[in-house]
Biopython code that builds the backbone (N, CA, C, O; Angstrom):
import numpy as np
from Bio.PDB.StructureBuilder import StructureBuilder

atoms = [
    (1, "MET", "N", (7.553, 8.028, 11.765)),
    (1, "MET", "CA", (6.516, 7.040, 11.539)),
    (1, "MET", "C", (7.148, 5.652, 11.576)),
    (1, "MET", "O", (8.264, 5.441, 11.101)),
    (2, "THR", "N", (6.408, 4.723, 12.148)),
    (2, "THR", "CA", (6.870, 3.335, 12.200)),
    (2, "THR", "C", (6.153, 2.518, 11.122)),
    (2, "THR", "O", (5.163, 2.965, 10.543)),
    (3, "ALA", "N", (6.667, 1.325, 10.866)),
    (3, "ALA", "CA", (6.028, 0.431, 9.900)),
    (3, "ALA", "C", (4.608, 0.090, 10.347)),
    (3, "ALA", "O", (3.697, 0.022, 9.522)),
    (4, "ASP", "N", (4.420, -0.124, 11.639)),
    (4, "ASP", "CA", (3.076, -0.445, 12.151)),
    (4, "ASP", "C", (2.111, 0.719, 11.958)),
    (4, "ASP", "O", (0.946, 0.508, 11.622)),
    (5, "GLU", "N", (2.584, 1.939, 12.166)),
    (5, "GLU", "CA", (1.728, 3.113, 11.961)),
    (5, "GLU", "C", (1.333, 3.260, 10.498)),
    (5, "GLU", "O", (0.178, 3.546, 10.185)),
    (6, "LEU", "N", (2.292, 3.064, 9.612)),
    (6, "LEU", "CA", (1.994, 3.162, 8.182)),
    (6, "LEU", "C", (1.027, 2.062, 7.757)),
    (6, "LEU", "O", (0.100, 2.309, 6.986)),
    (7, "LYS", "N", (1.239, 0.872, 8.253)),
    (7, "LYS", "CA", (0.353, -0.249, 7.956)),
    (7, "LYS", "C", (-1.074, 0.046, 8.430)),
    (7, "LYS", "O", (-2.042, -0.233, 7.722)),
    (8, "THR", "N", (-1.190, 0.606, 9.619)),
    (8, "THR", "CA", (-2.504, 0.953, 10.168)),
    (8, "THR", "C", (-3.194, 2.006, 9.312)),
    (8, "THR", "O", (-4.398, 1.912, 9.071)),
    (9, "LEU", "N", (-2.454, 3.001, 8.852)),
    (9, "LEU", "CA", (-3.029, 4.051, 7.998)),
    (9, "LEU", "C", (-3.548, 3.479, 6.683)),
    (9, "LEU", "O", (-4.650, 3.811, 6.247)),
    (10, "ILE", "N", (-2.755, 2.622, 6.059)),
    (10, "ILE", "CA", (-3.180, 2.034, 4.789)),
    (10, "ILE", "C", (-4.413, 1.161, 5.011)),
    (10, "ILE", "O", (-5.389, 1.260, 4.268)),
    (11, "ALA", "N", (-4.370, 0.309, 6.030)),
    (11, "ALA", "CA", (-5.485, -0.605, 6.308)),
    (11, "ALA", "C", (-6.765, 0.136, 6.673)),
    (11, "ALA", "O", (-7.863, -0.342, 6.387)),
    (12, "ALA", "N", (-6.632, 1.303, 7.304)),
    (12, "ALA", "CA", (-7.817, 2.076, 7.687)),
    (12, "ALA", "C", (-8.531, 2.655, 6.475)),
    (12, "ALA", "O", (-9.745, 2.856, 6.509)),
    (13, "GLY", "N", (-7.792, 2.923, 5.409)),
    (13, "GLY", "CA", (-8.398, 3.537, 4.237)),
    (13, "GLY", "C", (-8.615, 2.611, 3.058)),
    (13, "GLY", "O", (-9.213, 2.998, 2.054)),
    (14, "LEU", "N", (-8.121, 1.372, 3.183)),
    (14, "LEU", "CA", (-8.191, 0.437, 2.066)),
    (14, "LEU", "C", (-8.334, -0.981, 2.619)),
    (14, "LEU", "O", (-7.426, -1.472, 3.290)),
    (15, "PRO", "N", (-9.460, -1.644, 2.347)),
    (15, "PRO", "CA", (-9.600, -3.015, 2.838)),
    (15, "PRO", "C", (-8.561, -3.915, 2.172)),
    (15, "PRO", "O", (-8.498, -4.001, 0.945)),
    (16, "CYS", "N", (-7.751, -4.580, 2.986)),
    (16, "CYS", "CA", (-6.652, -5.403, 2.468)),
    (16, "CYS", "C", (-6.807, -6.856, 2.906)),
    (16, "CYS", "O", (-7.162, -7.141, 4.050)),
    (17, "GLU", "N", (-6.537, -7.750, 1.990)),
    (17, "GLU", "CA", (-6.500, -9.170, 2.315)),
    (17, "GLU", "C", (-5.121, -9.536, 2.863)),
    (17, "GLU", "O", (-4.976, -10.478, 3.642)),
    (18, "HIS", "N", (-4.114, -8.770, 2.441)),
    (18, "HIS", "CA", (-2.737, -8.983, 2.907)),
    (18, "HIS", "C", (-2.035, -7.633, 2.843)),
    (18, "HIS", "O", (-2.249, -6.858, 1.910)),
    (19, "LEU", "N", (-1.196, -7.356, 3.839)),
    (19, "LEU", "CA", (-0.497, -6.078, 3.877)),
    (19, "LEU", "C", (0.821, -6.243, 4.622)),
    (19, "LEU", "O", (0.840, -6.605, 5.798)),
    (20, "GLU", "N", (1.913, -5.977, 3.932)),
    (20, "GLU", "CA", (3.246, -5.998, 4.537)),
    (20, "GLU", "C", (3.851, -4.617, 4.333)),
    (20, "GLU", "O", (3.730, -4.033, 3.256)),
    (21, "VAL", "N", (4.499, -4.100, 5.363)),
    (21, "VAL", "CA", (5.186, -2.814, 5.263)),
    (21, "VAL", "C", (6.529, -2.934, 5.958)),
    (21, "VAL", "O", (6.625, -3.428, 7.082)),
    (22, "GLU", "N", (7.566, -2.473, 5.270)),
    (22, "GLU", "CA", (8.879, -2.420, 5.898)),
    (22, "GLU", "C", (9.606, -1.178, 5.403)),
    (22, "GLU", "O", (9.309, -0.654, 4.330)),
    (23, "GLY", "N", (10.551, -0.722, 6.193)),
    (23, "GLY", "CA", (11.302, 0.458, 5.800)),
    (23, "GLY", "C", (12.106, 1.012, 6.947)),
    (23, "GLY", "O", (12.195, 0.410, 8.018)),
    (24, "ASP", "N", (12.696, 2.177, 6.708)),
    (24, "ASP", "CA", (13.620, 2.771, 7.668)),
    (24, "ASP", "C", (13.086, 4.041, 8.329)),
    (24, "ASP", "O", (13.845, 4.766, 8.972)),
    (25, "GLY", "N", (11.813, 4.313, 8.181)),
    (25, "GLY", "CA", (11.247, 5.519, 8.775)),
    (25, "GLY", "C", (11.019, 6.629, 7.769)),
    (25, "GLY", "O", (10.237, 7.544, 8.027)),
    (26, "ARG", "N", (11.684, 6.567, 6.631)),
    (26, "ARG", "CA", (11.488, 7.542, 5.554)),
    (26, "ARG", "C", (11.217, 6.852, 4.216)),
    (26, "ARG", "O", (10.385, 7.309, 3.432)),
    (27, "HIS", "N", (11.911, 5.770, 3.969)),
    (27, "HIS", "CA", (11.759, 5.021, 2.720)),
    (27, "HIS", "C", (11.062, 3.704, 3.038)),
    (27, "HIS", "O", (11.528, 2.914, 3.859)),
    (28, "TRP", "N", (9.934, 3.489, 2.366)),
    (28, "TRP", "CA", (9.078, 2.350, 2.683)),
    (28, "TRP", "C", (8.850, 1.466, 1.472)),
    (28, "TRP", "O", (8.907, 1.917, 0.328)),
    (29, "TYR", "N", (8.591, 0.194, 1.750)),
    (29, "TYR", "CA", (8.197, -0.766, 0.733)),
    (29, "TYR", "C", (6.979, -1.501, 1.274)),
    (29, "TYR", "O", (6.977, -1.956, 2.418)),
    (30, "ALA", "N", (5.949, -1.615, 0.452)),
    (30, "ALA", "CA", (4.719, -2.284, 0.886)),
    (30, "ALA", "C", (4.243, -3.286, -0.162)),
    (30, "ALA", "O", (4.357, -3.053, -1.365)),
    (31, "VAL", "N", (3.718, -4.382, 0.312)),
    (31, "VAL", "CA", (2.988, -5.346, -0.514)),
    (31, "VAL", "C", (1.549, -5.245, -0.046)),
    (31, "VAL", "O", (1.231, -5.512, 1.113)),
    (32, "ILE", "N", (0.675, -4.850, -0.987)),
    (32, "ILE", "CA", (-0.719, -4.595, -0.639)),
    (32, "ILE", "C", (-1.612, -5.434, -1.544)),
    (32, "ILE", "O", (-1.539, -5.337, -2.769)),
    (33, "VAL", "N", (-2.450, -6.253, -0.932)),
    (33, "VAL", "CA", (-3.385, -7.101, -1.673)),
    (33, "VAL", "C", (-4.795, -6.652, -1.308)),
    (33, "VAL", "O", (-5.185, -6.685, -0.141)),
    (34, "SER", "N", (-5.557, -6.231, -2.324)),
    (34, "SER", "CA", (-6.903, -5.728, -2.066)),
    (34, "SER", "C", (-7.824, -6.004, -3.248)),
    (34, "SER", "O", (-7.410, -5.930, -4.405)),
    (35, "LYS", "N", (-9.079, -6.324, -2.938)),
    (35, "LYS", "CA", (-10.098, -6.472, -3.982)),
    (35, "LYS", "C", (-10.343, -5.141, -4.688)),
    (35, "LYS", "O", (-10.809, -5.114, -5.827)),
    (36, "GLN", "N", (-10.028, -4.039, -4.009)),
    (36, "GLN", "CA", (-10.216, -2.705, -4.586)),
    (36, "GLN", "C", (-9.379, -2.498, -5.845)),
    (36, "GLN", "O", (-9.668, -1.596, -6.631)),
    (37, "PHE", "N", (-8.354, -3.313, -6.051)),
    (37, "PHE", "CA", (-7.461, -3.166, -7.199)),
    (37, "PHE", "C", (-7.975, -3.878, -8.450)),
    (37, "PHE", "O", (-7.434, -3.690, -9.539)),
    (38, "GLU", "N", (-9.013, -4.692, -8.294)),
    (38, "GLU", "CA", (-9.516, -5.443, -9.444)),
    (38, "GLU", "C", (-9.999, -4.499, -10.536)),
    (38, "GLU", "O", (-10.758, -3.565, -10.280)),
    (39, "GLY", "N", (-9.543, -4.761, -11.763)),
    (39, "GLY", "CA", (-9.928, -3.949, -12.911)),
    (39, "GLY", "C", (-9.198, -2.623, -13.010)),
    (39, "GLY", "O", (-9.501, -1.812, -13.886)),
    (40, "LYS", "N", (-8.234, -2.392, -12.117)),
    (40, "LYS", "CA", (-7.500, -1.125, -12.109)),
    (40, "LYS", "C", (-6.104, -1.308, -12.703)),
    (40, "LYS", "O", (-5.473, -2.350, -12.527)),
    (41, "ARG", "N", (-5.639, -0.290, -13.403)),
    (41, "ARG", "CA", (-4.265, -0.282, -13.892)),
    (41, "ARG", "C", (-3.330, 0.022, -12.730)),
    (41, "ARG", "O", (-3.768, 0.474, -11.672)),
    (42, "LEU", "N", (-2.054, -0.227, -12.931)),
    (42, "LEU", "CA", (-1.064, -0.032, -11.878)),
    (42, "LEU", "C", (-1.100, 1.388, -11.308)),
    (42, "LEU", "O", (-1.085, 1.562, -10.090)),
    (43, "ILE", "N", (-1.147, 2.381, -12.156)),
    (43, "ILE", "CA", (-1.163, 3.770, -11.689)),
    (43, "ILE", "C", (-2.412, 4.051, -10.850)),
    (43, "ILE", "O", (-2.346, 4.786, -9.865)),
    (44, "GLN", "N", (-3.536, 3.472, -11.235)),
    (44, "GLN", "CA", (-4.773, 3.662, -10.474)),
    (44, "GLN", "C", (-4.680, 2.994, -9.103)),
    (44, "GLN", "O", (-5.208, 3.513, -8.120)),
    (45, "ARG", "N", (-4.020, 1.863, -9.040)),
    (45, "ARG", "CA", (-3.830, 1.172, -7.764)),
    (45, "ARG", "C", (-2.966, 2.026, -6.839)),
    (45, "ARG", "O", (-3.287, 2.198, -5.663)),
    (46, "HIS", "N", (-1.876, 2.553, -7.373)),
    (46, "HIS", "CA", (-0.981, 3.385, -6.565)),
    (46, "HIS", "C", (-1.685, 4.662, -6.116)),
    (46, "HIS", "O", (-1.514, 5.102, -4.979)),
    (47, "GLN", "N", (-2.466, 5.249, -6.998)),
    (47, "GLN", "CA", (-3.211, 6.450, -6.633)),
    (47, "GLN", "C", (-4.183, 6.158, -5.492)),
    (47, "GLN", "O", (-4.400, 7.000, -4.621)),
    (48, "ARG", "N", (-4.757, 4.977, -5.506)),
    (48, "ARG", "CA", (-5.696, 4.583, -4.440)),
    (48, "ARG", "C", (-4.976, 4.520, -3.089)),
    (48, "ARG", "O", (-5.505, 4.968, -2.072)),
    (49, "VAL", "N", (-3.776, 3.962, -3.094)),
    (49, "VAL", "CA", (-2.994, 3.897, -1.847)),
    (49, "VAL", "C", (-2.584, 5.301, -1.418)),
    (49, "VAL", "O", (-2.707, 5.648, -0.243)),
    (50, "TYR", "N", (-2.101, 6.107, -2.348)),
    (50, "TYR", "CA", (-1.711, 7.485, -2.023)),
    (50, "TYR", "C", (-2.889, 8.259, -1.431)),
    (50, "TYR", "O", (-2.709, 9.074, -0.526)),
    (51, "ALA", "N", (-4.087, 8.004, -1.942)),
    (51, "ALA", "CA", (-5.271, 8.697, -1.430)),
    (51, "ALA", "C", (-5.523, 8.349, 0.032)),
    (51, "ALA", "O", (-5.999, 9.192, 0.793)),
    (52, "THR", "N", (-5.208, 7.112, 0.438)),
    (52, "THR", "CA", (-5.401, 6.738, 1.840)),
    (52, "THR", "C", (-4.414, 7.455, 2.752)),
    (52, "THR", "O", (-4.697, 7.680, 3.929)),
    (53, "LEU", "N", (-3.261, 7.811, 2.207)),
    (53, "LEU", "CA", (-2.233, 8.487, 3.014)),
    (53, "LEU", "C", (-2.382, 9.997, 2.997)),
    (53, "LEU", "O", (-1.864, 10.692, 3.871)),
    (54, "GLY", "N", (-3.095, 10.500, 1.994)),
    (54, "GLY", "CA", (-3.408, 11.925, 1.921)),
    (54, "GLY", "C", (-2.213, 12.836, 2.098)),
    (54, "GLY", "O", (-1.198, 12.676, 1.421)),
    (55, "SER", "N", (-2.330, 13.794, 3.008)),
    (55, "SER", "CA", (-1.312, 14.830, 3.176)),
    (55, "SER", "C", (0.012, 14.282, 3.699)),
    (55, "SER", "O", (1.038, 14.955, 3.601)),
    (56, "ARG", "N", (0.005, 13.081, 4.247)),
    (56, "ARG", "CA", (1.257, 12.509, 4.748)),
    (56, "ARG", "C", (2.271, 12.317, 3.630)),
    (56, "ARG", "O", (3.478, 12.369, 3.867)),
    (57, "MET", "N", (1.784, 12.095, 2.409)),
    (57, "MET", "CA", (2.690, 11.954, 1.266)),
    (57, "MET", "C", (3.284, 13.302, 0.877)),
    (57, "MET", "O", (4.392, 13.359, 0.343)),
    (58, "HIS", "N", (2.570, 14.372, 1.136)),
    (58, "HIS", "CA", (3.018, 15.708, 0.740)),
    (58, "HIS", "C", (3.785, 16.416, 1.841)),
    (58, "HIS", "O", (4.517, 17.370, 1.578)),
    (59, "SER", "N", (3.624, 15.957, 3.069)),
    (59, "SER", "CA", (4.270, 16.624, 4.201)),
    (59, "SER", "C", (5.618, 16.000, 4.539)),
    (59, "SER", "O", (6.264, 16.414, 5.501)),
    (60, "ASP", "N", (6.043, 15.029, 3.775)),
    (60, "ASP", "CA", (7.310, 14.329, 3.988)),
    (60, "ASP", "C", (7.249, 13.380, 5.182)),
    (60, "ASP", "O", (8.271, 12.821, 5.581)),
    (61, "GLU", "N", (6.063, 13.194, 5.751)),
    (61, "GLU", "CA", (5.904, 12.206, 6.816)),
    (61, "GLU", "C", (6.188, 10.806, 6.257)),
    (61, "GLU", "O", (6.751, 9.949, 6.938)),
    (62, "VAL", "N", (5.786, 10.603, 5.008)),
    (62, "VAL", "CA", (6.137, 9.398, 4.255)),
    (62, "VAL", "C", (6.935, 9.902, 3.063)),
    (62, "VAL", "O", (6.361, 10.339, 2.066)),
    (63, "HIS", "N", (8.242, 9.842, 3.162)),
    (63, "HIS", "CA", (9.100, 10.422, 2.127)),
    (63, "HIS", "C", (9.009, 9.646, 0.812)),
    (63, "HIS", "O", (8.844, 10.243, -0.252)),
    (64, "ALA", "N", (9.115, 8.334, 0.884)),
    (64, "ALA", "CA", (9.078, 7.509, -0.329)),
    (64, "ALA", "C", (8.374, 6.200, -0.020)),
    (64, "ALA", "O", (8.606, 5.584, 1.021)),
    (65, "LEU", "N", (7.517, 5.788, -0.930)),
    (65, "LEU", "CA", (6.784, 4.537, -0.769)),
    (65, "LEU", "C", (6.819, 3.766, -2.077)),
    (65, "LEU", "O", (6.206, 4.169, -3.067)),
    (66, "SER", "N", (7.539, 2.657, -2.072)),
    (66, "SER", "CA", (7.516, 1.731, -3.198)),
    (66, "SER", "C", (6.507, 0.659, -2.837)),
    (66, "SER", "O", (6.427, 0.231, -1.685)),
    (67, "MET", "N", (5.744, 0.232, -3.813)),
    (67, "MET", "CA", (4.729, -0.755, -3.476)),
    (67, "MET", "C", (4.481, -1.742, -4.594)),
    (67, "MET", "O", (4.666, -1.455, -5.777)),
    (68, "LYS", "N", (4.058, -2.907, -4.170)),
    (68, "LYS", "CA", (3.585, -3.950, -5.064)),
    (68, "LYS", "C", (2.112, -4.089, -4.738)),
    (68, "LYS", "O", (1.754, -4.483, -3.628)),
    (69, "THR", "N", (1.252, -3.769, -5.696)),
    (69, "THR", "CA", (-0.191, -3.792, -5.470)),
    (69, "THR", "C", (-0.794, -4.938, -6.280)),
    (69, "THR", "O", (-0.620, -5.009, -7.496)),
    (70, "LEU", "N", (-1.494, -5.818, -5.604)),
    (70, "LEU", "CA", (-2.030, -7.017, -6.237)),
    (70, "LEU", "C", (-3.490, -7.249, -5.859)),
    (70, "LEU", "O", (-3.937, -6.861, -4.780)),
    (71, "THR", "N", (-4.217, -7.885, -6.760)),
    (71, "THR", "CA", (-5.551, -8.371, -6.434)),
    (71, "THR", "C", (-5.380, -9.697, -5.686)),
    (71, "THR", "O", (-4.302, -10.289, -5.740)),
    (72, "PRO", "N", (-6.409, -10.172, -4.994)),
    (72, "PRO", "CA", (-6.294, -11.476, -4.320)),
    (72, "PRO", "C", (-5.931, -12.605, -5.293)),
    (72, "PRO", "O", (-5.158, -13.497, -4.941)),
    (73, "THR", "N", (-6.476, -12.575, -6.499)),
    (73, "THR", "CA", (-6.153, -13.610, -7.489)),
    (73, "THR", "C", (-4.686, -13.540, -7.889)),
    (73, "THR", "O", (-4.016, -14.569, -7.970)),
    (74, "GLU", "N", (-4.183, -12.335, -8.140)),
    (74, "GLU", "CA", (-2.776, -12.166, -8.480)),
    (74, "GLU", "C", (-1.874, -12.639, -7.344)),
    (74, "GLU", "O", (-0.836, -13.258, -7.577)),
    (75, "TRP", "N", (-2.283, -12.340, -6.114)),
    (75, "TRP", "CA", (-1.512, -12.743, -4.948)),
    (75, "TRP", "C", (-1.460, -14.258, -4.829)),
    (75, "TRP", "O", (-0.395, -14.823, -4.580)),
    (76, "SER", "N", (-2.597, -14.922, -5.005)),
    (76, "SER", "CA", (-2.607, -16.382, -4.901)),
    (76, "SER", "C", (-1.813, -17.023, -6.028)),
    (76, "SER", "O", (-1.220, -18.084, -5.838)),
    (77, "ASP", "N", (-1.792, -16.390, -7.208)),
    (77, "ASP", "CA", (-0.994, -16.900, -8.321)),
    (77, "ASP", "C", (0.500, -16.812, -8.021)),
    (77, "ASP", "O", (1.256, -17.693, -8.431)),
    (78, "THR", "N", (0.942, -15.774, -7.317)),
    (78, "THR", "CA", (2.363, -15.634, -6.997)),
    (78, "THR", "C", (2.780, -16.581, -5.891)),
    (78, "THR", "O", (3.947, -16.966, -5.805)),
    (79, "ALA", "N", (1.832, -16.961, -5.040)),
    (79, "ALA", "CA", (2.149, -17.869, -3.933)),
    (79, "ALA", "C", (2.207, -19.322, -4.387)),
    (79, "ALA", "O", (2.775, -20.171, -3.701)),
    (80, "ALA", "N", (1.625, -19.601, -5.534)),
    (80, "ALA", "CA", (1.576, -20.999, -6.030)),
    (80, "ALA", "C", (2.903, -21.452, -6.594)),
    (80, "ALA", "O", (3.025, -22.590, -7.047)),
]
sb = StructureBuilder()
sb.init_structure("model")
sb.init_model(0)
sb.init_chain("A")
sb.init_seg("    ")
for serial, (resi, resn, name, xyz) in enumerate(atoms, 1):
    if name == "N":
        sb.init_residue(resn, " ", resi, " ")
    sb.init_atom(name, np.array(xyz, "f"), 0.0, 1.0, " ", f" {name:<3s}", serial, name[0])
structure = sb.get_structure()
């Protein structure tokens, strides 16, 4: 899997205002900004992303995914 493929999968299942993905083909890091995260705890945000990837997380197609999940407000606060 490439970074672009992983990015496309996440974006297809989760509307994102901002999405960055980088990694080496097995270990990935993503910054995901979505309104879907508003009012959600960190674990709920991660579960939402995992749900978009479905069986790919269990089949080792995506071996490891570290992520920073932010709401648009949180994202704009970090950019300031």
